[in-house]
N, C-alpha and C positions, 0 to 999 in steps of 0.2 A: 484063607479068609482075611480080608483086609480089616485093619483095626479102625481106620479113619475113612470117612466117606470120600473126601477129596484128596488129591495128591499133595505132596509136600509143597510144590510150587504154587498151586492154587490156594492152599491154606495160608501160605506166606503172603500172597497177594491180597487175600481177603482180610487178613490181620492188618496189613499195611494200610489198606483203604479205610478200615474201621478206625484205627487210631489216628490217621490223618484227618478224617472227618470230625472226630471228637475234638481234636486240637483246633481245627479250622472254625468250628462253630462257636468256640469260646472267644469271641471278638474282644471282649473286655480284657481278658488275660493277655491277648496278643498286643493290644494297644498299651497296656500297662507295662508289659515287658519291654517294648520298644522305648517308651519314655524312661523307664528305669535304666536301660543300657545307655541311652544318650546322656542322662544326667550323671551317671557314674563315669562315663568316658570323659565328659567335660571336667568333672572334679579331679580325676587323676591327671588329665592333661594340664589343668591349671596349676596343680601342685608341682608337677615335675617339668614345667615348661622351661626349655633352654638350659637343661642341666647336663653336664658331661661326666660327673663323678660316678664311680662304680657303685657307691652306696645308693645313689639315686636310682640306678637301674634295678638294683635289688629291691628298692622300695616300690617301684612300679610292678615288679613281678609279685611282690607280696600282696599289694592291693588288688591286683588282677586276680590272684588266687582267692583272696578273701571275698571278692565280689562273686566269683563263680560259686564258691561254697554257700554264700548267703542266698544266691539265686536257686541253688539246688534244694536248700531247706524249704523254700516255699512250695516246691512241687512234691515234697514227700507225702503230705496227706492224700493227694490224688493218687499216688502210687499205691498207698495202702488200701484205698477204696477199690481200686482196680483189681487188687489181688483176689478178692472174694469172687469177682466175676470170672477171673481166670480159672480159679479152682472149680467153679461150677461148670465151665466149658470143658475143662480137662476131664472131669468126672463123667461128662456126657460124651467123651471122645469126639469133640468137635474138630480138634486139630492137635498136631504134635507140639510139645513144649518148645522145641527149637524153632518151629515155624512162627510161633507167637513171639519169641524173643527177637528173631530176625525182622519180622514185620514191624514190631514196635520200634526197634532200633532205627530202621530206615524211615519210619514215619516221624521220628524225632529230628531228622536232619534239618528241615526248615526251621524248627524251633531253636536248635542250637546255632544255626547260622545267623539268626537275628541277634 
């Protein structure tokens, strides 16, 4: 007897489509994310323009890591809200947990590339 209605690949595909559509519909977030990345890139570029010292390179790495962490902090509340939906779907045997994780990870590729 099968535990899930769909196969692993179909479950992964459905999760990928679902999370991609949720991300794509939030146009305000996408535009704000693009503006934030451009402003942060310009500020780091202006601070470390035409520097060759090793400490400057470490400064760029530090600021880049700091901006990534600050960007991740803004997405944490959405992750927490999504968790209750995941638990409800898991209890109803909609899809395996690994299919959810893989689908969500691949759906985040466009967001990470911006």
